[in-house]
C-alpha atoms as an extended CHARMM CRD file, in Angstrom:
* protein
*
       123  EXT
         1         1  VAL       CA             62.6060000000      168.5690000000      122.5960000000  PROA      1               0.0000000000
         2         2  GLN       CA             59.7280000000      166.1440000000      122.0580000000  PROA      2               0.0000000000
         3         3  LEU       CA             58.6200000000      165.2980000000      118.5450000000  PROA      3               0.0000000000
         4         4  GLN       CA             55.3290000000      164.0780000000      117.1140000000  PROA      4               0.0000000000
         5         5  ALA       CA             55.2170000000      162.9840000000      113.4760000000  PROA      5               0.0000000000
         6         6  CYS       CA             52.0700000000      162.5910000000      111.4220000000  PROA      6               0.0000000000
         7         7  GLY       CA             50.8220000000      162.6100000000      107.8580000000  PROA      7               0.0000000000
         8         8  GLY       CA             51.6860000000      159.1160000000      106.7500000000  PROA      8               0.0000000000
         9         9  GLY       CA             49.2990000000      156.9030000000      104.8780000000  PROA      9               0.0000000000
        10        10  SER       CA             48.7810000000      154.7330000000      101.8270000000  PROA      10              0.0000000000
        11        11  VAL       CA             49.1930000000      156.1460000000       98.3500000000  PROA      11              0.0000000000
        12        12  GLN       CA             49.5530000000      154.8430000000       94.8180000000  PROA      12              0.0000000000
        13        13  PRO       CA             52.8390000000      155.1280000000       92.9270000000  PROA      13              0.0000000000
        14        14  GLY       CA             53.2560000000      158.6400000000       91.5890000000  PROA      14              0.0000000000
        15        15  GLY       CA             51.2000000000      160.1130000000       94.3910000000  PROA      15              0.0000000000
        16        16  SER       CA             52.1310000000      162.6380000000       97.0710000000  PROA      16              0.0000000000
        17        17  LEU       CA             52.1100000000      162.9290000000      100.8380000000  PROA      17              0.0000000000
        18        18  ARG       CA             53.2000000000      165.6020000000      103.2540000000  PROA      18              0.0000000000
        19        19  LEU       CA             54.6130000000      164.5800000000      106.5870000000  PROA      19              0.0000000000
        20        20  SER       CA             54.6300000000      166.9460000000      109.5300000000  PROA      20              0.0000000000
        21        21  CYS       CA             56.6270000000      166.8270000000      112.7260000000  PROA      21              0.0000000000
        22        22  ALA       CA             55.5410000000      169.0570000000      115.5760000000  PROA      22              0.0000000000
        23        23  ALA       CA             58.0140000000      169.8390000000      118.3270000000  PROA      23              0.0000000000
        24        24  SER       CA             57.4090000000      170.8890000000      121.8770000000  PROA      24              0.0000000000
        25        25  GLY       CA             59.7380000000      173.2500000000      123.6990000000  PROA      25              0.0000000000
        26        26  ARG       CA             60.9970000000      176.7600000000      123.1470000000  PROA      26              0.0000000000
        27        27  THR       CA             64.3220000000      175.7510000000      121.6110000000  PROA      27              0.0000000000
        28        28  PHE       CA             63.0150000000      174.1910000000      118.3960000000  PROA      28              0.0000000000
        29        29  SER       CA             64.3890000000      177.0380000000      116.2960000000  PROA      29              0.0000000000
        30        30  THR       CA             67.9380000000      176.2140000000      117.3970000000  PROA      30              0.0000000000
        31        31  TYR       CA             67.7980000000      172.5750000000      116.2810000000  PROA      31              0.0000000000
        32        32  GLY       CA             68.7260000000      171.0810000000      112.9750000000  PROA      32              0.0000000000
        33        33  MET       CA             65.9720000000      168.7180000000      111.8910000000  PROA      33              0.0000000000
        34        34  GLY       CA             66.0530000000      165.5310000000      109.8890000000  PROA      34              0.0000000000
        35        35  TRP       CA             63.8690000000      162.8260000000      108.4340000000  PROA      35              0.0000000000
        36        36  PHE       CA             64.9470000000      159.2070000000      108.3920000000  PROA      36              0.0000000000
        37        37  ARG       CA             63.1240000000      156.0840000000      107.2920000000  PROA      37              0.0000000000
        38        38  GLN       CA             63.2590000000      152.3850000000      107.9780000000  PROA      38              0.0000000000
        39        39  ALA       CA             61.8080000000      149.7150000000      105.7350000000  PROA      39              0.0000000000
        40        40  PRO       CA             61.1070000000      146.1580000000      106.9870000000  PROA      40              0.0000000000
        41        41  GLY       CA             64.3230000000      144.1950000000      107.3060000000  PROA      41              0.0000000000
        42        42  LYS       CA             66.4880000000      147.2070000000      106.5170000000  PROA      42              0.0000000000
        43        43  GLU       CA             68.5290000000      149.6570000000      108.5320000000  PROA      43              0.0000000000
        44        44  ARG       CA             67.3300000000      153.1490000000      109.2500000000  PROA      44              0.0000000000
        45        45  GLU       CA             68.4770000000      155.5070000000      106.5070000000  PROA      45              0.0000000000
        46        46  PHE       CA             68.8180000000      159.2210000000      106.0640000000  PROA      46              0.0000000000
        47        47  VAL       CA             66.2090000000      160.9690000000      103.9220000000  PROA      47              0.0000000000
        48        48  ALA       CA             66.5370000000      164.7370000000      104.3660000000  PROA      48              0.0000000000
        49        49  ALA       CA             67.8090000000      167.3760000000      106.7760000000  PROA      49              0.0000000000
        50        50  ILE       CA             67.4590000000      171.1040000000      107.3100000000  PROA      50              0.0000000000
        51        51  SER       CA             69.5100000000      173.5160000000      109.3990000000  PROA      51              0.0000000000
        52        52  TRP       CA             68.0840000000      175.6200000000      112.2260000000  PROA      52              0.0000000000
        53        53  SER       CA             67.4800000000      178.5960000000      109.9450000000  PROA      53              0.0000000000
        54        54  GLY       CA             66.3250000000      176.5970000000      106.9550000000  PROA      54              0.0000000000
        55        55  GLY       CA             69.2520000000      177.9420000000      104.9930000000  PROA      55              0.0000000000
        56        56  SER       CA             70.8320000000      174.5390000000      104.3990000000  PROA      56              0.0000000000
        57        57  THR       CA             69.1450000000      171.3750000000      103.2520000000  PROA      57              0.0000000000
        58        58  TYR       CA             70.4480000000      167.9560000000      102.2860000000  PROA      58              0.0000000000
        59        59  TYR       CA             68.7950000000      164.9840000000      100.6490000000  PROA      59              0.0000000000
        60        60  ALA       CA             69.5470000000      161.3570000000      100.0620000000  PROA      60              0.0000000000
        61        61  ASP       CA             70.2330000000      160.6960000000       96.3910000000  PROA      61              0.0000000000
        62        62  SER       CA             67.2390000000      158.3730000000       96.2610000000  PROA      62              0.0000000000
        63        63  VAL       CA             64.8000000000      161.2040000000       97.0470000000  PROA      63              0.0000000000
        64        64  LYS       CA             66.5300000000      164.2130000000       95.5220000000  PROA      64              0.0000000000
        65        65  GLY       CA             64.2000000000      166.0910000000       93.1990000000  PROA      65              0.0000000000
        66        66  ARG       CA             61.1260000000      164.3610000000       94.6130000000  PROA      66              0.0000000000
        67        67  PHE       CA             61.1310000000      165.2720000000       98.3200000000  PROA      67              0.0000000000
        68        68  THR       CA             61.3600000000      168.7040000000       99.9080000000  PROA      68              0.0000000000
        69        69  ILE       CA             62.1100000000      169.4170000000      103.5480000000  PROA      69              0.0000000000
        70        70  SER       CA             61.0290000000      172.7150000000      105.0820000000  PROA      70              0.0000000000
        71        71  ARG       CA             60.3760000000      174.1880000000      108.5030000000  PROA      71              0.0000000000
        72        72  ASP       CA             58.2720000000      176.8340000000      110.1710000000  PROA      72              0.0000000000
        73        73  ASN       CA             59.9840000000      177.9280000000      113.3590000000  PROA      73              0.0000000000
        74        74  ALA       CA             56.9770000000      180.0140000000      114.3770000000  PROA      74              0.0000000000
        75        75  LYS       CA             54.9040000000      176.8230000000      114.4200000000  PROA      75              0.0000000000
        76        76  ASN       CA             57.6540000000      174.5520000000      115.7850000000  PROA      76              0.0000000000
        77        77  THR       CA             57.0800000000      172.2450000000      112.8260000000  PROA      77              0.0000000000
        78        78  VAL       CA             59.1770000000      170.5940000000      110.1500000000  PROA      78              0.0000000000
        79        79  TYR       CA             57.6570000000      169.1720000000      106.9720000000  PROA      79              0.0000000000
        80        80  LEU       CA             58.5710000000      166.6190000000      104.3510000000  PROA      80              0.0000000000
        81        81  GLN       CA             56.7530000000      167.0200000000      101.0640000000  PROA      81              0.0000000000
        82        82  MET       CA             56.9840000000      163.7780000000       99.1270000000  PROA      82              0.0000000000
        83        83  ASN       CA             56.0680000000      163.7460000000       95.4450000000  PROA      83              0.0000000000
        84        84  SER       CA             56.3330000000      161.0950000000       92.7410000000  PROA      84              0.0000000000
        85        85  LEU       CA             56.2940000000      158.4040000000       95.3640000000  PROA      85              0.0000000000
        86        86  LYS       CA             57.6370000000      154.9640000000       94.5080000000  PROA      86              0.0000000000
        87        87  PRO       CA             57.0350000000      151.5670000000       96.1120000000  PROA      87              0.0000000000
        88        88  GLU       CA             60.6040000000      151.6530000000       97.4180000000  PROA      88              0.0000000000
        89        89  ASP       CA             59.6800000000      154.7110000000       99.4930000000  PROA      89              0.0000000000
        90        90  THR       CA             57.5370000000      152.4520000000      101.6740000000  PROA      90              0.0000000000
        91        91  ALA       CA             58.8530000000      152.6820000000      105.2190000000  PROA      91              0.0000000000
        92        92  ILE       CA             58.2780000000      154.1080000000      108.6480000000  PROA      92              0.0000000000
        93        93  TYR       CA             59.3970000000      157.7280000000      108.5870000000  PROA      93              0.0000000000
        94        94  TYR       CA             60.9520000000      159.3240000000      111.6590000000  PROA      94              0.0000000000
        95        95  CYS       CA             61.7070000000      162.9420000000      112.3780000000  PROA      95              0.0000000000
        96        96  ALA       CA             64.6630000000      163.8110000000      114.5720000000  PROA      96              0.0000000000
        97        97  ALA       CA             66.2950000000      166.8420000000      116.1820000000  PROA      97              0.0000000000
        98        98  ASP       CA             70.0070000000      167.6880000000      116.1280000000  PROA      98              0.0000000000
        99        99  PRO       CA             71.0870000000      170.0660000000      118.9370000000  PROA      99              0.0000000000
       100       100  SER       CA             74.0390000000      171.3320000000      116.8880000000  PROA      100             0.0000000000
       101       101  GLY       CA             71.6380000000      173.1890000000      114.6110000000  PROA      101             0.0000000000
       102       102  TYR       CA             73.2550000000      171.7850000000      111.4880000000  PROA      102             0.0000000000
       103       103  ALA       CA             71.5620000000      169.7880000000      108.7530000000  PROA      103             0.0000000000
       104       104  SER       CA             73.2920000000      166.5480000000      109.6060000000  PROA      104             0.0000000000
       105       105  THR       CA             73.0510000000      163.3840000000      107.5450000000  PROA      105             0.0000000000
       106       106  TRP       CA             74.2870000000      161.1640000000      110.3950000000  PROA      106             0.0000000000
       107       107  TYR       CA             71.6630000000      159.6630000000      112.6890000000  PROA      107             0.0000000000
       108       108  SER       CA             74.1570000000      159.6610000000      115.5880000000  PROA      108             0.0000000000
       109       109  GLU       CA             74.0180000000      163.4750000000      115.6140000000  PROA      109             0.0000000000
       110       110  TYR       CA             70.3320000000      163.4420000000      116.5400000000  PROA      110             0.0000000000
       111       111  ASP       CA             69.3240000000      163.1370000000      120.1720000000  PROA      111             0.0000000000
       112       112  SER       CA             65.5330000000      163.3520000000      119.9560000000  PROA      112             0.0000000000
       113       113  TRP       CA             63.2920000000      161.1700000000      117.8050000000  PROA      113             0.0000000000
       114       114  GLY       CA             59.6130000000      161.1090000000      116.9990000000  PROA      114             0.0000000000
       115       115  GLN       CA             57.5410000000      157.9600000000      117.1170000000  PROA      115             0.0000000000
       116       116  GLY       CA             57.4280000000      157.3670000000      113.3620000000  PROA      116             0.0000000000
       117       117  THR       CA             54.6690000000      157.4560000000      110.7980000000  PROA      117             0.0000000000
       118       118  GLN       CA             53.9860000000      154.7290000000      108.2420000000  PROA      118             0.0000000000
       119       119  VAL       CA             54.1520000000      155.5020000000      104.5240000000  PROA      119             0.0000000000
       120       120  THR       CA             52.9830000000      152.8020000000      102.1290000000  PROA      120             0.0000000000
       121       121  VAL       CA             53.2500000000      153.1810000000       98.3610000000  PROA      121             0.0000000000
       122       122  SER       CA             51.4300000000      150.4650000000       96.5040000000  PROA      122             0.0000000000
       123       123  SER       CA             49.0850000000      149.9690000000       93.6140000000  PROA      123             0.0000000000
């Protein structure tokens, strides 16, 4: 599956953004999907994941209560709604696909990655 992420941008602290990740291929609905991020000088970290059906979701503690992951299998798209953004959320955000279908928190479980979209939170 090929992934294309978009929706990043610059926002002030407390603001919101919604990231989208469009997938090509007819098997999108069988994949678990995840969002990861990487800030300058830091390792890539898990943000959120959703199972193939949308029935299971997981979040990093740092974003719990502020971010929401969702998917629309009819549109082959996964979303990340980000509210109450903080400067420490600044990073490149990547979407990824896990062929197991589970909502995995481990990046090694994902075999397809999007190109990343920049999110900058600054006043």
